[in-house]
C-alpha positions as a Markdown table, in Angstrom:
| # | Residue | x | y | z |
|---|---|---|---|---|
| 1 | Met | 0.0 | -0.2 | 0.1 |
| 2 | Thr | 1.5 | 3.0 | -0.9 |
| 3 | Lys | 1.6 | 6.1 | 1.6 |
| 4 | Pro | -0.5 | 8.6 | 0.6 |
| 5 | Ser | 0.0 | 12.2 | -0.1 |
| 6 | Ile | -1.5 | 15.5 | -0.6 |
| 7 | Tyr | -2.5 | 14.9 | -4.1 |
| 8 | Asp | -4.7 | 12.9 | -2.5 |
| 9 | Phe | -6.7 | 15.2 | -1.2 |
| 10 | Ser | -9.6 | 17.8 | -2.4 |
| 11 | Ala | -11.1 | 21.0 | -1.5 |
| 12 | Arg | -13.4 | 22.9 | -2.3 |
| 13 | Asp | -12.0 | 26.8 | -4.0 |
| 14 | Ile | -13.7 | 30.2 | -2.4 |
| 15 | Gln | -15.9 | 30.5 | -5.6 |
| 16 | Gly | -16.9 | 26.8 | -4.2 |
| 17 | Asn | -15.6 | 24.6 | -7.0 |
| 18 | Glu | -14.7 | 20.8 | -5.9 |
| 19 | Arg | -10.3 | 20.8 | -7.0 |
| 20 | Ser | -8.3 | 18.0 | -6.3 |
| 21 | Leu | -4.6 | 18.8 | -5.4 |
| 22 | Ser | -3.3 | 16.6 | -7.5 |
| 23 | Glu | -3.7 | 19.8 | -10.0 |
| 24 | Phe | -0.6 | 20.9 | -8.1 |
| 25 | Arg | 1.3 | 18.4 | -8.4 |
| 26 | Gly | 4.8 | 18.7 | -9.2 |
| 27 | Lys | 4.7 | 22.0 | -7.3 |
| 28 | Val | 6.3 | 23.5 | -4.3 |
| 29 | Leu | 3.4 | 24.1 | -1.6 |
| 30 | Leu | 2.9 | 26.4 | 0.9 |
| 31 | Ile | -0.1 | 25.7 | 2.7 |
| 32 | Val | -1.6 | 28.3 | 5.1 |
| 33 | Asn | -5.0 | 28.2 | 7.4 |
| 34 | Thr | -5.4 | 32.3 | 7.1 |
| 35 | Ala | -7.8 | 34.6 | 8.7 |
| 36 | Ser | -9.0 | 38.2 | 8.1 |
| 37 | Lys | -9.3 | 39.7 | 11.4 |
| 38 | Cys | -5.9 | 38.7 | 13.2 |
| 39 | Gly | -2.9 | 39.8 | 14.1 |
| 40 | Phe | -0.6 | 38.2 | 10.8 |
| 41 | Thr | -3.4 | 38.9 | 8.5 |
| 42 | Pro | -0.6 | 41.7 | 7.1 |
| 43 | Gln | 0.8 | 38.6 | 6.1 |
| 44 | Phe | -1.0 | 38.1 | 3.5 |
| 45 | Glu | 1.8 | 40.6 | 1.8 |
| 46 | Gly | 4.2 | 38.0 | 2.6 |
| 47 | Leu | 3.2 | 35.3 | 1.2 |
| 48 | Gln | 1.6 | 37.5 | -1.8 |
| 49 | Ser | 5.2 | 38.0 | -2.3 |
| 50 | Leu | 6.5 | 35.0 | -2.3 |
| 51 | Tyr | 4.0 | 33.6 | -4.5 |
| 52 | Glu | 4.7 | 36.3 | -6.8 |
| 53 | Ser | 8.1 | 36.3 | -7.4 |
| 54 | Leu | 8.6 | 32.4 | -6.8 |
| 55 | Arg | 5.3 | 31.6 | -8.9 |
| 56 | Asp | 7.3 | 30.7 | -12.0 |
| 57 | Arg | 9.4 | 28.5 | -10.5 |
| 58 | Gly | 7.2 | 26.1 | -9.3 |
| 59 | Leu | 5.5 | 27.8 | -6.0 |
| 60 | Glu | 1.9 | 27.6 | -5.2 |
| 61 | Val | 0.3 | 28.9 | -1.9 |
| 62 | Leu | -2.9 | 27.8 | -1.1 |
| 63 | Gly | -4.8 | 29.6 | 1.5 |
| 64 | Phe | -7.4 | 28.5 | 3.6 |
| 65 | Pro | -9.7 | 30.3 | 5.7 |
| 66 | Cys | -10.0 | 29.6 | 9.5 |
| 67 | Asn | -12.7 | 31.2 | 11.7 |
| 68 | Gln | -11.4 | 28.4 | 14.6 |
| 69 | Phe | -9.4 | 31.0 | 16.6 |
| 70 | Met | -10.5 | 33.6 | 18.6 |
| 71 | Asn | -13.7 | 34.1 | 15.3 |
| 72 | Gln | -11.2 | 35.9 | 12.9 |
| 73 | Asp | -12.7 | 35.0 | 9.7 |
| 74 | Pro | -16.2 | 35.6 | 10.3 |
| 75 | Glu | -17.3 | 36.3 | 6.7 |
| 76 | Asp | -18.1 | 33.9 | 4.2 |
| 77 | Glu | -16.2 | 32.9 | 1.4 |
| 78 | Ser | -17.3 | 36.5 | -1.4 |
| 79 | Ala | -16.2 | 38.3 | 1.5 |
| 80 | Ile | -13.0 | 36.9 | 2.2 |
| 81 | Ser | -12.2 | 36.8 | -1.0 |
| 82 | Gln | -13.2 | 40.3 | -1.1 |
| 83 | Phe | -10.7 | 41.1 | 1.5 |
| 84 | Cys | -7.3 | 39.4 | 0.9 |
| 85 | Ser | -8.0 | 40.2 | -3.1 |
| 86 | Leu | -8.4 | 44.2 | -2.0 |
| 87 | Asn | -5.9 | 44.9 | 0.9 |
| 88 | Tyr | -3.8 | 42.8 | -0.4 |
| 89 | Gly | -3.8 | 41.9 | -3.9 |
| 90 | Val | -3.8 | 38.0 | -3.4 |
| 91 | Asp | -4.1 | 35.9 | -6.6 |
| 92 | Phe | -2.7 | 32.9 | -5.2 |
| 93 | Pro | -5.7 | 30.1 | -4.5 |
| 94 | Met | -8.3 | 31.0 | -2.2 |
| 95 | Phe | -9.8 | 27.5 | -0.6 |
| 96 | Ala | -13.8 | 27.9 | 0.9 |
| 97 | Lys | -13.9 | 28.3 | 4.5 |
| 98 | Ile | -12.4 | 25.5 | 7.0 |
| 99 | Glu | -11.5 | 23.9 | 10.5 |
| 100 | Val | -8.6 | 23.0 | 11.0 |
| 101 | Asn | -8.4 | 21.2 | 14.5 |
| 102 | Gly | -11.0 | 19.2 | 16.2 |
| 103 | Asp | -13.4 | 16.2 | 14.9 |
| 104 | Asn | -14.8 | 18.6 | 11.7 |
| 105 | Ala | -11.2 | 19.6 | 10.7 |
| 106 | His | -10.7 | 19.1 | 6.9 |
| 107 | Pro | -9.3 | 15.6 | 6.0 |
| 108 | Leu | -6.3 | 18.1 | 4.0 |
| 109 | Tyr | -5.3 | 19.0 | 7.0 |
| 110 | Gln | -5.5 | 15.9 | 9.5 |
| 111 | Phe | -2.6 | 14.6 | 7.1 |
| 112 | Leu | -0.7 | 17.9 | 7.1 |
| 113 | Lys | -0.5 | 17.6 | 11.0 |
| 114 | His | 0.1 | 14.1 | 11.4 |
| 115 | Glu | 3.4 | 14.1 | 8.4 |
| 116 | Ala | 4.7 | 17.3 | 10.6 |
| 117 | Lys | 3.8 | 17.8 | 13.9 |
| 118 | Gly | 4.2 | 21.0 | 16.2 |
| 119 | Leu | 5.8 | 21.6 | 19.0 |
| 120 | Met | 6.7 | 19.2 | 21.5 |
| 121 | Gly | 5.0 | 16.6 | 19.0 |
| 122 | Ser | 1.6 | 17.8 | 19.5 |
| 123 | Glu | -0.8 | 18.0 | 16.2 |
| 124 | Gln | -2.6 | 20.6 | 16.9 |
| 125 | Val | -2.8 | 23.7 | 14.7 |
| 126 | Lys | -2.0 | 26.4 | 17.5 |
| 127 | Trp | -3.4 | 29.5 | 15.6 |
| 128 | Asn | -4.2 | 31.1 | 12.4 |
| 129 | Phe | -1.1 | 31.1 | 10.2 |
| 130 | Thr | 0.8 | 28.1 | 10.6 |
| 131 | Lys | 2.6 | 27.2 | 7.5 |
| 132 | Phe | 3.4 | 23.7 | 5.5 |
| 133 | Leu | 5.6 | 23.8 | 3.3 |
| 134 | Val | 5.5 | 20.7 | 0.7 |
| 135 | Gly | 7.7 | 19.4 | -2.0 |
| 136 | Pro | 7.3 | 18.4 | -5.8 |
| 137 | Asp | 6.5 | 14.9 | -4.8 |
| 138 | Gly | 3.8 | 15.9 | -2.4 |
| 139 | Asn | 5.5 | 15.7 | 0.9 |
| 140 | Val | 5.2 | 17.4 | 3.7 |
| 141 | Val | 8.5 | 19.2 | 4.4 |
| 142 | Arg | 8.1 | 21.2 | 7.2 |
| 143 | Arg | 5.1 | 23.1 | 9.7 |
| 144 | Tyr | 6.2 | 26.7 | 10.7 |
| 145 | Pro | 4.6 | 28.4 | 13.4 |
| 146 | Pro | 2.7 | 31.8 | 12.5 |
| 147 | Thr | 5.1 | 33.6 | 14.1 |
| 148 | Thr | 7.6 | 32.8 | 11.0 |
| 149 | Lys | 7.3 | 35.7 | 8.5 |
| 150 | Pro | 6.9 | 34.6 | 5.1 |
| 151 | Glu | 9.9 | 35.8 | 4.0 |
| 152 | Ala | 12.2 | 33.7 | 6.0 |
| 153 | Ile | 10.7 | 30.6 | 4.9 |
| 154 | Arg | 11.7 | 31.6 | 1.0 |
| 155 | Lys | 15.1 | 29.7 | 1.5 |
| 156 | Asp | 13.3 | 26.5 | 2.3 |
| 157 | Ile | 10.9 | 27.4 | -0.4 |
| 158 | Glu | 13.9 | 28.0 | -3.3 |
| 159 | Ala | 15.6 | 24.4 | -2.2 |
| 160 | Leu | 13.0 | 22.6 | -3.3 |
| 161 | Leu | 12.0 | 24.3 | -6.2 |
């Protein structure tokens, strides 16, 4: 039996279309749970900057809005999409709002958390803007805490490109 990879999962995009992550096969992925009303929200700027400068080399940033942390993304997908576009010029793929922890955690996040555990082996996502780096082979390389700015991940991304 082959070990599952990121390409075995799908998710609804922010427009409501089901998308298989296999469409990103061969790309380096930075997967982030986002929120519009969080102290880390300005990281959208850094994520967009990474995407703009490295997408031609094979980087995809995937944003997954989540309202599980202090109600910091309460709006619907349309409002979230508009906020990200207007305030940060986000044009990397954004997905429908999901849960990242608990019984209703999206299967993709169950997989990511299992593959790259957090502090002291915890699988829980601690807060918004936790980042998972996935290699072009679909394997999870590393988890970064919310405090890690997107620019600080650039070297790790470039090493995989």
